[in-house]
C-alpha positions in Angstrom: 72.9 98.2 98.5 75.3 100.5 100.1 74.7 104.1 99.9 77.3 106.1 97.9 78.4 108.7 100.5 80.2 111.7 99.4 81.1 114.7 101.5 83.4 117.5 100.3 85.4 120.1 102.3 87.3 123.1 100.9 89.7 124.9 103.1 93.0 122.9 103.4 94.9 125.4 101.5 93.0 125.7 98.2 92.6 121.9 98.1 89.2 120.2 97.7 88.9 117.3 100.1 86.3 114.6 99.3 85.5 111.3 100.7 84.4 108.8 98.1 82.7 105.5 99.3 84.7 102.6 98.1 83.0 99.3 97.2 84.0 95.6 96.4 85.0 96.7 92.8 87.4 99.1 94.2 89.3 96.3 96.4 92.4 95.9 94.1 93.1 99.7 93.8 92.5 100.3 97.7 94.7 97.2 98.6 97.5 98.7 96.3 97.2 102.0 97.8 97.2 100.7 101.3 100.4 98.4 100.8 102.1 101.2 99.2 101.4 103.8 101.8 102.4 101.5 104.6 105.5 100.0 103.0 107.9 102.2 104.6 106.5 101.8 108.2 106.3 97.9 107.6 110.0 97.7 106.9 110.8 100.1 109.9 108.9 98.2 112.4 108.9 94.8 110.8 105.3 94.1 112.0 104.7 91.6 109.4 101.7 90.1 111.0 99.8 93.2 112.0 100.6 95.7 109.7 98.1 96.9 106.9 100.9 97.0 104.6 101.1 93.4 104.6 97.6 92.3 104.5 96.1 90.4 101.5 93.7 91.7 98.9 91.3 89.2 100.3 91.3 90.9 103.6 90.5 94.2 101.9 87.6 92.3 100.1 86.3 91.0 103.2 86.2 94.2 105.0 84.5 96.0 102.0 81.8 93.2 102.4 81.3 93.9 106.2 77.9 95.8 106.8 79.6 97.8 109.5 82.7 98.9 107.4 82.8 102.1 105.7 85.8 102.5 103.6 86.2 105.9 101.8 88.8 107.2 99.4 90.3 110.4 100.2 90.3 112.5 97.2 92.2 115.8 96.8 91.3 118.0 93.9 89.9 114.7 92.2 92.9 112.7 92.8 92.8 109.6 95.1 95.3 110.7 97.9 94.6 108.0 100.6 91.7 106.2 102.3 90.0 105.7 105.6 88.1 102.9 107.0 85.4 103.4 109.6 84.0 100.6 111.6 80.6 101.8 112.7 78.2 99.1 114.0 75.7 101.9 115.0 75.0 99.9 118.2 74.3 102.2 121.2 77.2 102.5 123.6 79.7 101.0 121.0 82.4 103.2 119.7 83.2 103.8 116.1 86.8 102.9 115.2 89.2 104.3 112.6 91.3 101.4 111.2 93.3 102.2 109.1 93.6 105.7 107.7 96.4 106.3 105.3 97.7 109.1 103.0 99.8 108.5 99.9 103.4 109.6 100.5 103.4 112.4 98.0 100.3 114.1 99.6 101.6 113.7 103.3 102.1 116.9 105.5 99.3 118.8 103.9 96.6 118.3 106.6 94.6 115.9 104.5 94.3 113.1 107.3 93.0 115.7 109.7 90.4 117.0 107.2 89.4 113.4 106.4 88.9 112.4 109.8 86.7 115.7 110.4 84.6 114.7 107.4 84.2 111.0 108.7 83.0 112.6 112.1 80.4 114.7 110.3 79.1 111.6 108.4 79.2 109.2 111.4 78.8 111.5 114.4 81.4 113.5 116.4 81.3 111.3 119.7 82.4 107.8 120.5 85.5 107.0 118.5 88.6 105.0 119.3 91.7 104.1 117.3 95.2 102.9 117.8 98.6 104.2 116.3 102.2 103.5 116.6 103.7 105.2 119.7 107.0 105.5 118.2 105.4 107.8 115.4 105.1 111.1 117.2 103.6 113.0 114.2 100.6 110.4 114.2 100.1 110.8 118.0 100.2 114.6 117.6 97.6 114.4 114.6 95.0 112.4 116.7 95.7 114.5 119.9 95.0 117.8 117.8 91.6 116.2 116.9 90.6 115.6 120.4 91.6 111.9 120.8 93.2 111.1 124.2 95.3 108.4 125.4 93.5 105.6 127.2 96.3 104.5 129.0 96.3 101.2 127.2 99.3 100.2 125.0 100.3 96.9 123.4 103.8 95.7 122.4 103.8 94.1 118.8 107.7 93.6 118.9 110.8 95.0 120.3 110.4 98.1 117.7 106.7 98.7 117.8 104.3 99.6 120.5 100.5 100.3 119.8 99.0 103.3 121.8 95.0 103.5 122.1 93.1 106.5 121.9 89.5 107.5 122.4 87.4 110.5 121.7 
C-alpha cells in the first residue's frame, strides 16, 4: 500500500502549494493534464517519440504502478495546477530523478514549479538529484539553475529542433 504523502507550503504570494500523491485511479486525469501541458512544446519541437505530451495513458498507468515512482499533483489553493514525477529507488549512491514536471499554462510564471521541486526535495532528500530539460527553453534552464542544479556537460540531440541538456544537484 502506498503512503498518501502530502506536504504543504505557503509563501508563493499568498498561494498555498500542496503536493498530493497520485495513485493508479488518477491515471486518466494525470495523463490528460500532462498531454495538455506539453502540447505546445510537442508541436514546437516535433519530438513525437520522446515528448511527455505524446505518451499513452498506459505509460502513465505503468509509471504509477512502479514502486520507485512517486507522482504528485501540484495543488494551488486546492486546484490541481500540474504534477511532478519523482523516481526514487532509495538505493545508496543512486540519484533521484525528476521526470517530468509540468504546470498547466494558466498557472505558469507564478513560481509554482520552483516551490513544488523544493517540496519534493523536503520529502525525498535535498541531495543526489538529476533531470534533463530542453536546451532551447531558457526559462526551464534558468529555473533549475536557480534551484542549484548544474549542467553535467552532457547533451543529447533528439532532432534538428531539440537538444536535451542534463543537470545534477
